[in-house]
C-alpha positions, 0 to 999 in steps of 0.5 A: 545722931539727932532725932528724925525731924519728921518724928518730931513733927508727928509728935507735935501734931503737925502731921496729924489729920486736920481737925473737923467740927461737927455741930448739932442743933439740940431740940428734935435733933439730939432728943425728941422735943415732944418728950420735953413738952410732955415732961413740962405738962406733967410738972404743971399738972402736978403743981396745979391739981389741988387748986384745980380740984382735979387729978394730975392725970386728968390735967395732964391728959387735957394738956397732952390733947391740947398739944395736938390741936393747931389752934392751941399751939403756943398757948396751951397754958392759957387754955388750961386757965380757961378750962379750969377758971378757978386756977386764976385765983392762984396762977397766971400764964406768966407764972405757969410758963416760968414753972414750965421753963424751970422744971427739971425735964425727964428727957433722953437722947434719941437711941443711937445718939450717945454712941454716935457722939462717942464715935465722932469724938474717937475719930477726933471731931470737935463737937458742939451744940447750938440751940435757941430758946429761953436760957433757963430751959435750954440749959436744963435740957442740956443738963438732963441730956448730960451734954457737957460731958459729951461735947466740947462747946454748948452755945445757948444763943439766948445767953447772948441775946435773942437777936443772936438766935438762928439764923444769925451767924454769931454762934456758928462763927464762935464755934469756928473760932473755938475749934480752929476749924475753917468753913470747909472743916465744919458741918451743921446738923439740924431739923428746922429748915426755917432757920437752921441751915441758912447761916452755915451755908452762907459761911461755907459750911456743909449742912445736914437735915435729920428728918424723922416722924414726930419732929415738930418740923418734920413736914416743913420745907425750906422757903428758899433754895439758900435755906435748904440743907445740902444733905438729908438723913432719915434717922440717927443710923443714916446720920452716923454713917454719913458723918463718919464718912465726912470725917475721913 
């Protein structure tokens, strides 16, 4: 007497629950981006202290204070050169930026993120990360967070060209193809309503915004209804509960 065909289908996975993909932004979603900024400032302070004839602690304090000033946004290292003009004999903004991007960051996953990712894997989810930014710095962040061991796919959009940064749909489509998950089986979690949710919503994905204090974009609101997330969570505990329910 042959084996039950239903048993064979079960063994082959034909009767298993359809797979779903949970896709995350990285900066200010899996870790606090301010940690990276301060890590870079510490690195720069150590490099230039001797040439500035100042202590690393004082230089770091200047950079940290600069990071809270809206008028300095994106130009912290330019203002450092203005503060210590003697540095210009050795350093320029381009070289400082390169050092900032190439440093090995001292950052860590937000509390609860590691166990959340483990729970999602155990539940059978396909996990991916889509992140924008200079390739060198984004890969170093991912290495510091040990994401390769925790997700199925990491996409740094700049690896393919800055034109593929969010909200371009390219990275989202790649995840869908790699995971074999259709739009209704994909969900994206991010923090920035200016770019994170438009493409996945157009593609038919579910979308979740995580918003908590100290995120760079915590106070930002969507500029259009189609750029708004479908759900908002106030922290990792709430997000974890929501995603576990979404997977069932």
